[in-house]
C-alpha positions in Angstrom: -30.3 8.0 -22.8 -30.4 9.4 -26.2 -29.8 13.2 -25.0 -27.7 15.4 -22.8 -29.4 15.9 -19.4 -29.3 17.9 -16.6 -29.8 17.1 -12.9 -30.0 19.6 -10.2 -28.3 18.1 -7.2 -28.5 18.7 -3.2 -25.8 16.4 -1.7 -24.6 15.9 2.0 -21.6 17.0 2.4 -18.8 14.9 3.7 -18.4 13.9 7.4 -16.1 11.6 9.8 -18.6 9.1 9.4 -18.8 8.9 5.5 -15.7 8.5 3.6 -17.4 8.9 0.1 -14.9 10.6 -2.4 -16.2 13.9 -3.6 -16.8 12.9 -6.9 -17.9 9.4 -6.1 -20.5 11.8 -3.7 -21.8 12.7 -7.4 -21.6 10.2 -9.1 -23.4 7.9 -6.6 -26.3 10.2 -6.7 -26.2 10.4 -10.5 -26.4 6.7 -10.8 -29.9 6.6 -8.8 -31.0 8.8 -11.6 -29.3 7.5 -14.7 -29.9 4.1 -13.5 -25.9 3.6 -14.2 -22.7 4.6 -12.3 -21.4 7.6 -15.1 -18.0 7.6 -15.8 -16.2 10.8 -15.6 -13.3 12.1 -17.9 -9.7 12.1 -15.5 -8.7 15.6 -16.7 -11.5 17.1 -15.1 -12.2 15.8 -11.9 -10.2 18.6 -10.3 -12.4 21.2 -11.7 -15.5 19.1 -11.0 -14.5 18.9 -7.3 -13.6 22.4 -6.9 -17.2 23.4 -8.1 -18.9 21.1 -5.7 -17.0 22.2 -2.6 -17.5 26.1 -3.9 -21.3 25.5 -4.2 -21.5 23.9 -0.9 -22.9 20.7 -2.8 -25.6 22.2 -4.5 -25.3 21.7 -8.3 -26.3 21.0 -11.4 -24.6 18.0 -13.3 -24.7 17.3 -17.1 -24.6 14.1 -18.3 -24.0 12.9 -22.2 -24.5 9.2 -23.4 -20.8 7.8 -24.0 -19.6 5.0 -25.7 -20.5 2.4 -22.3 -22.9 4.5 -20.9 -23.9 7.6 -19.2 -20.6 10.3 -18.9 -20.4 13.3 -16.5 -19.7 16.2 -18.8 -19.9 19.4 -16.6 -21.1 20.5 -13.4 -22.3 23.7 -12.4 -22.8 25.6 -9.2 -26.4 26.0 -8.2 -29.5 25.3 -10.1 -29.1 25.6 -14.1 -31.6 23.0 -14.9 -33.5 26.0 -16.9 -30.9 26.4 -19.1 -30.6 24.1 -21.9 -27.1 21.7 -22.0 -24.3 23.3 -24.3 -24.2 21.2 -27.7 -20.3 20.8 -27.4 -20.6 19.4 -24.2 -21.4 16.1 -25.9 -17.7 15.8 -27.3 -16.4 15.3 -23.9 -18.0 11.7 -23.8 -15.5 11.0 -26.0 -12.8 11.7 -23.6 -13.5 8.4 -21.6 -12.5 5.3 -23.4 -15.2 2.9 -25.3 -13.7 0.1 -23.7 -10.8 -1.6 -21.6 -8.1 -3.3 -23.8 -8.8 -6.3 -25.7 -6.8 -9.3 -26.3 -4.1 -8.1 -28.5 -1.0 -6.2 -27.7 1.1 -5.6 -25.0 -0.3 -4.9 -21.2 1.4 -3.4 -18.3 1.0 -4.3 -14.5 2.0 -1.2 -12.4 2.4 -0.7 -8.7 2.7 2.8 -7.8 4.5 2.4 -4.7 5.7 5.3 -2.4 9.4 4.5 -2.4 9.6 2.0 -5.9 7.8 1.8 -8.8 7.5 -1.9 -9.8 5.9 -3.2 -12.9 5.8 -6.1 -15.4 5.1 -6.2 -19.7 2.9 -8.9 -20.8 1.6 -10.5 -24.2 -2.3 -9.6 -23.9 -2.7 -12.6 -26.4 -0.8 -15.4 -24.4 -0.5 -13.6 -21.2 3.3 -14.3 -20.8 5.4 -12.0 -18.9 8.3 -10.5 -21.4 10.1 -8.2 -18.8 10.0 -6.7 -15.5 11.2 -3.1 -14.4 11.5 -1.0 -11.4 13.0 2.2 -10.1 13.2 4.4 -7.1 10.1 6.4 -6.8 11.6 10.2 -7.5 9.3 11.9 -5.4 11.6 10.7 -2.8 13.9 13.5 -3.6 11.0 16.1 -2.4 10.3 13.6 0.8 10.3 10.0 2.1 7.0 10.6 3.7 3.7 11.0 2.3 2.7 14.1 4.2 5.5 15.9 2.9 5.0 15.5 -0.5 1.3 16.5 0.5 2.7 19.6 1.8 4.9 20.3 -1.4 2.2 19.6 -3.3 0.2 22.6 -1.9 3.0 25.1 -3.3 2.2 26.7 -6.4 3.0 24.3 -9.4 4.2 21.9 -6.6 1.1 19.3 -7.5 2.3 19.2 -11.0 5.7 18.8 -10.5 5.0 15.8 -8.4 2.5 14.3 -10.7 5.1 14.8 -13.7 7.7 12.8 -11.6 5.5 10.1 -11.5 4.2 9.8 -15.3 7.9 10.3 -16.5 9.1 7.7 -14.0 6.7 5.1 -15.2 7.0 5.5 -19.1 10.7 5.3 -18.6 10.4 2.0 -16.9 8.0 1.0 -19.6 10.2 1.9 -22.0 13.0 -0.2 -20.7 10.3 -3.1 -20.4 9.8 -2.7 -24.0 13.5 -2.3 -25.3 14.4 -5.6 -22.9 11.8 -7.3 -24.6 12.4 -6.3 -28.1 9.0 -4.3 -28.8 7.7 -0.9 -29.0 6.3 1.2 -26.7 3.0 2.0 -29.4 2.3 -1.7 -28.7 1.3 -0.9 -25.4 -2.6 -1.3 -25.4 -3.5 -1.5 -21.8 -2.2 -0.7 -18.4 -3.4 -1.6 -14.8 -2.2 0.7 -12.0 -2.5 0.6 -8.3 -1.1 2.4 -5.3 -2.3 3.8 -2.2 -4.6 6.8 -2.1 -2.2 9.6 -2.5 0.2 7.9 -4.9 -3.0 7.2 -7.0 -4.2 10.8 -6.9 -0.5 12.0 -8.0 0.0 9.7 -10.8 -3.6 10.8 -12.0 -2.7 14.4 -11.4 -5.2 14.9 -9.0 -5.5 17.1 -6.1 -4.3 15.7 -2.9 -4.9 18.2 -0.3 -8.3 17.0 1.0 -6.6 13.5 2.2 -5.0 14.2 5.2 -7.4 16.8 6.4 -10.5 16.1 8.4 -12.8 14.7 7.5 -10.1 12.8 5.5 -12.0 12.7 2.0 -10.1 12.0 -1.1 -11.3 13.7 -4.3 -11.9 10.6 -6.0 -12.4 6.7 -4.8 -13.5 5.0 -8.0 -11.5 6.7 -11.0 -13.1 5.9 -14.4 -10.6 4.0 -17.2 -8.7 6.8 -18.7 -6.5 7.3 -22.2 -2.9 7.2 -20.7 -2.1 10.4 -22.7 -4.6 12.1 -21.1 -2.3 12.1 -17.4 1.1 13.1 -19.7 2.2 9.0 -19.4 3.6 8.7 -23.3 2.3 5.8 -24.7 0.2 5.3 -28.1 -2.7 7.4 -28.2 -5.1 4.8 -27.9 -3.9 3.2 -24.6 -6.5 2.7 -22.1 -5.6 2.4 -18.5 -7.2 2.1 -15.2 -6.0 2.9 -11.8 -7.7 0.5 -9.3 -10.6 2.1 -6.9 -9.4 3.2 -3.1 -11.9 2.5 -0.4 -10.7 5.8 1.4 -7.7 8.0 2.5 -6.1 5.1 4.4 -7.1 2.3 2.2 -6.2 2.2 -1.7 -5.9 0.5 -4.6 -2.9 -1.4 -3.5 -4.8 -3.3 -0.8 -7.5 -3.8 -3.3 -5.3 -5.7 -5.7 -3.7 -7.5 -3.0 -7.2 -8.9 -2.1 -7.2 -9.7 -6.1 -3.9 -11.3 -5.8 -4.7 -13.7 -2.7 -8.4 -14.4 -3.8 -9.1 -13.6 -0.2 -12.9 -12.5 -1.9 -13.4 -15.6 -3.2 -12.2 -18.2 -0.7 -15.4 -19.6 1.6 -12.7 -20.0 4.5 -11.6 -17.2 6.6 -8.3 -15.7 6.0 -6.1 -12.6 6.6 -4.3 -10.4 4.6 -1.4 -7.9 6.4 0.9 -5.7 4.2 3.5 -4.2 6.1 4.8 -0.6 4.6 4.6 2.9 5.8 1.6 1.6 7.8 0.1 -2.1 8.2 -2.7 -2.5 6.7 -5.0 -5.4 7.5 -8.0 -7.1 5.7 -9.9 -10.2 7.2 -12.7 -12.1 5.6 -13.8 -14.4 3.0 -16.1 -14.3 -0.3 -18.9 -13.3 2.5 -17.7 -10.3 3.8 -14.5 -8.2 4.4 -13.5 -5.8 7.3 -10.3 -3.9 6.9 -8.2 -1.4 8.9 -4.7 0.4 9.1 -2.5 1.2 11.8 1.0 2.8 12.2 3.5 0.2 12.8 5.6 -0.1 9.7 8.5 2.7 10.0 10.6 0.5 12.3 10.1 -2.4 10.8 11.3 -0.8 7.6 14.6 0.3 9.3 13.3 3.8 9.0 14.3 4.5 12.8 17.2 2.2 14.1 20.4 4.2 13.8 22.0 1.2 12.1 18.9 0.4 9.6 19.1 0.6 6.2 17.2 -0.6 3.7 17.6 -3.8 2.0 20.5 -3.5 -0.5 24.0 -5.1 -0.6 25.8 -4.9 2.6 22.4 -5.2 4.7 22.7 -7.9 7.2 19.4 -9.4 6.6 19.7 -12.4 8.8 21.4 -13.0 12.4 22.1 -16.1 14.1 23.8 -16.0 17.8 25.8 -18.8 19.3 24.0 -20.0 22.6 27.1 -20.4 24.5 29.7 -18.2 22.9 27.3 -15.1 22.1 29.0 -14.9 18.6 27.2 -13.7 15.3 26.8 -15.5 12.3 25.8 -13.1 9.8 23.5 -13.2 6.3 24.5 -10.4 4.2 22.7 -9.2 1.0 25.8 -10.1 -1.7 26.5 -7.3 -4.1 24.9 -7.2 -7.6 27.5 -9.7 -9.4 27.0 -12.1 -6.4 30.1 -11.0 -4.6 30.1 -11.1 -0.7 30.6 -7.5 0.6 31.1 -6.6 4.5 28.2 -5.1 6.3 26.9 -1.8 6.3 23.8 -1.9 8.3 20.8 -4.1 9.5 17.7 -4.1 7.4 14.3 -4.9 8.8 14.5 -8.6 8.7 18.1 -8.6 10.0 16.7 -5.9 13.0 14.0 -8.7 13.8 16.0 -11.6 13.7 18.5 -10.2 15.6 16.0 -9.1 18.4 14.6 -12.8 18.5 18.0 -14.2 18.8 18.7 -11.7 21.5 16.0 -13.0 23.6 16.3 -16.6 22.5 20.2 -16.7 23.8 18.7 -15.1 27.1 21.2 -12.1 26.4 18.1 -9.8 26.8 14.8 -10.4 28.7 11.1 -10.4 27.5 11.2 -6.4 28.4 13.9 -6.2 26.0 16.7 -5.1 28.9 20.0 -7.3 28.7 20.4 -9.6 31.3 24.3 -10.5 30.5 27.2 -7.9 30.7 30.3 -9.8 30.8 30.9 -10.1 26.9 33.1 -8.3 24.5 30.1 -7.7 22.2 27.7 -6.2 24.7 28.8 -2.7 26.0 27.2 0.3 27.6 26.4 2.9 24.9 24.8 6.7 25.3 21.5 4.9 25.0 22.0 2.0 27.4 23.3 -1.5 26.8 23.8 -2.5 23.4 25.2 -5.4 21.4 27.7 -5.2 18.6 26.7 -7.3 15.3 29.8 -6.3 13.3 32.9 -4.9 15.0 34.5 -1.6 13.7 37.0 -4.1 11.7 34.5 -6.1 10.6 32.0 -3.5 9.3 32.6 -1.7 5.4 32.1 2.0 7.5 34.7 1.2 9.5 32.4 2.0 12.8 30.7 -0.7 14.7 27.5 -2.0 14.3 25.1 -2.2 17.1 21.8 -2.2 18.5 20.9 -0.6 22.0 18.2 -0.8 24.9 16.4 2.4 23.5 16.2 1.1 19.6 15.0 -1.9 21.1 12.2 -0.6 22.8 11.0 1.1 19.5 11.1 -1.9 17.7 9.2 -3.7 20.3 6.6 -0.7 20.2 6.6 -1.9 16.4 6.0 -5.0 16.8 3.3 -4.6 19.4 1.8 -2.1 17.0 1.1 -5.0 14.8 0.2 -7.6 17.3 -2.4 -5.0 18.6 -3.7 -4.2 14.9 -4.3 -7.9 14.1 -5.7 -8.8 17.5 -8.3 -5.7 17.3 -9.4 -6.3 14.2 -10.4 -10.0 14.9 -11.9 -9.1 18.3 -14.1 -6.6 16.6 -15.8 -9.6 14.8 -15.7 -11.9 17.5 -12.9 -14.1 16.1 -9.9 -15.7 17.0 -6.4 -16.3 15.4 -7.1 -19.6 15.1 -9.9 -19.3 13.4 -7.9 -18.3 10.3 -7.2 -21.0 7.7 -4.4 -18.7 6.2 -2.4 -15.6 6.7 -1.3 -13.9 3.8 1.8 -11.6 4.2 2.4 -9.1 1.3 4.9 -6.5 0.7 8.8 -6.9 1.1 8.3 -7.5 4.5 6.3 -10.8 3.8 9.2 -12.2 1.0 11.9 -11.6 3.7 10.5 -12.1 7.5 10.9 -15.6 9.0 7.6 -16.8 10.7 9.5 -18.1 13.3 11.1 -14.8 14.2 7.8 -12.9 14.0 6.3 -15.4 16.2 8.9 -15.7 18.5 8.7 -11.9 19.2 5.2 -11.9 19.2 4.4 -9.9 16.1 2.6 -12.6 14.4 0.1 -14.9 15.9 1.5 -18.6 17.0 -0.5 -20.4 14.2 0.8 -23.5 12.5 3.7 -22.3 10.4 1.8 -23.4 7.0 -0.6 -21.1 7.6 1.5 -18.5 6.4 2.0 -17.6 3.0 4.4 -14.6 1.6 2.9 -12.8 -1.7 5.7 -10.4 -2.1 4.5 -7.7 -3.9 0.7 -8.2 -4.0 -0.2 -4.7 -5.5 1.7 -5.8 -8.6 0.6 -9.2 -8.6 -3.0 -8.0 -8.3 -2.9 -5.3 -11.0 -1.3 -8.6 -13.4 -4.1 -10.6 -12.8 -6.7 -8.0 -13.7 -4.5 -7.4 -16.7 -4.7 -10.4 -18.0 -8.0 -12.2 -16.6 -10.3 -9.7 -17.9 -13.4 -11.6 -16.5 -12.2 -10.8 -13.2 -12.7 -7.1 -13.4 -16.1 -6.8 -12.2 -14.9 -8.2 -9.0 -13.1 -5.5 -8.0 -16.0 -3.3 -7.7 -18.2 -5.8 -5.8 -14.7 -6.3 -3.2 -14.5 -2.5 -2.8 -18.9 -2.5 -2.6 -18.8 -5.1 0.6 -15.7 -3.7 2.0 -16.3 -2.4 5.5 -13.4 -0.2 7.0 -12.8 -0.1 10.7 -11.4 3.1 12.5 -9.1 2.2 15.0 -9.8 4.7 17.5 -7.6 4.9 20.1 -9.4 4.0 23.2 -8.1 2.7 26.8 -8.9 -1.0 25.8 -6.4 -0.7 22.5 -4.0 1.0 24.5 -4.4 -1.8 27.5 -3.8 -4.4 24.3 -0.6 -2.6 23.1 1.0 -2.2 26.8 0.7 -6.3 27.2 1.8 -6.7 23.9 5.4 -4.6 24.4 6.7 -7.5 25.7 8.2 -10.5 24.2 6.4 -12.6 23.3 3.5 -11.1 25.2 2.3 -10.6 29.0 -0.1 -13.9 28.2 2.4 -16.6 27.1 -0.7 -18.9 26.8 -1.0 -16.9 23.4 2.4 -18.0 22.4 3.1 -21.8 23.2 5.8 -22.4 20.9 7.7 -19.8 22.1 9.9 -20.1 25.6 9.2 -17.7 27.8 11.7 -16.5 30.7 12.1 -13.2 32.7 
């Protein structure tokens, strides 16, 4: 392509049956005419999408030759092909980098999480890790959940405020890592970032309002590489950044990075990846095919529901063992940063789950989550039903007892049932059984702390040989790191997104029946969990 070209297009409007992003819808049509997927400058995507929607998807797109292929430089409503392209549009092609970074300088892998930003700094020459960094996502000041932030972004100046919160936090984390390594920020040549779909849009400074609204279409699923400075990220002028592609509103680049980290797309045998955060997100498959889905199972598991639930931090009870004779607990408490022991403040997710499993295994509690033992100093009747005291007022750091009651237990059992239902539904949809899995990857902080025996006892994870379970930790960061340091695998990402099928978990009677059956410990069908003792 030697000159600018105009194309008039009449695109099919988005629908529930087609989750193609707004910009991707345009680029896909242009790729059929140009022979290659056009890059699009990140700073112009909002304006392009707005024109597309206002023009009811009847538009004229101008494409210019760029450093590595065609570049989308202008979108106009209606048919303007009779008018020649404006000469000044050619300069817009230079807004897209000529290539991703080479093998010199520093590289940054960045997980843009909804709660925390986590990053690692690397020498691109030899791949060595020079530093790690993390910080609380400052957007949590606006709202703990994504929907609250999207609502805040709809207010005047709200979107820009939330965007700057993210890029400023990322810049500080990167500067901190460089200082730790004795290097300069302007040595950073490349950055790979990943987050869920909404966080990716916030990071790029894009409109997020269409994501939670029917038909749930993000502005872009496949953002082009860009100069970091174009989104306000204060690094060297030539620093090139890349945000991993999303698959849809509820399947983001963080999950794509997780697939890369687990090599799920390269495996010959069948494996499953589950990442538990705000939702439980699941990917199943191998190098031939991949299917994915997401469902609400995370908040209670993240300690967002229980009155005594807290995030994993010093003073959080992360493990509980109950003596089967005395019913007295032995607690594992996260120590202070200097390693000193501290009194308990509450229960983090792993502590809550282990407590439930122990209450069941010691027969204090039955398979429905109801207490069957009452004559003990640690068991009392609270306003919310019978409860077990994990730490007395004298033992706790707050001066108040730390306990879990039957109402909270029911909420936790609903969360674990949702998890198992999501997992079993995905397998059922493709005609497979849990026994067909050769590996079961558990990502996120949940994967690092959950004990498979505990999760299996509760009926949250399937009763598989324990060696098949593999914790991945922050798989989003791990995938970004891998893509940063192994340039040859970057084309695999587009292939992964292209062959991944997203399953919509419609709430039908069959699914609700599976959920109801999974609300018991471990399940109403004990044959599914042969290693777990069953009593009523």
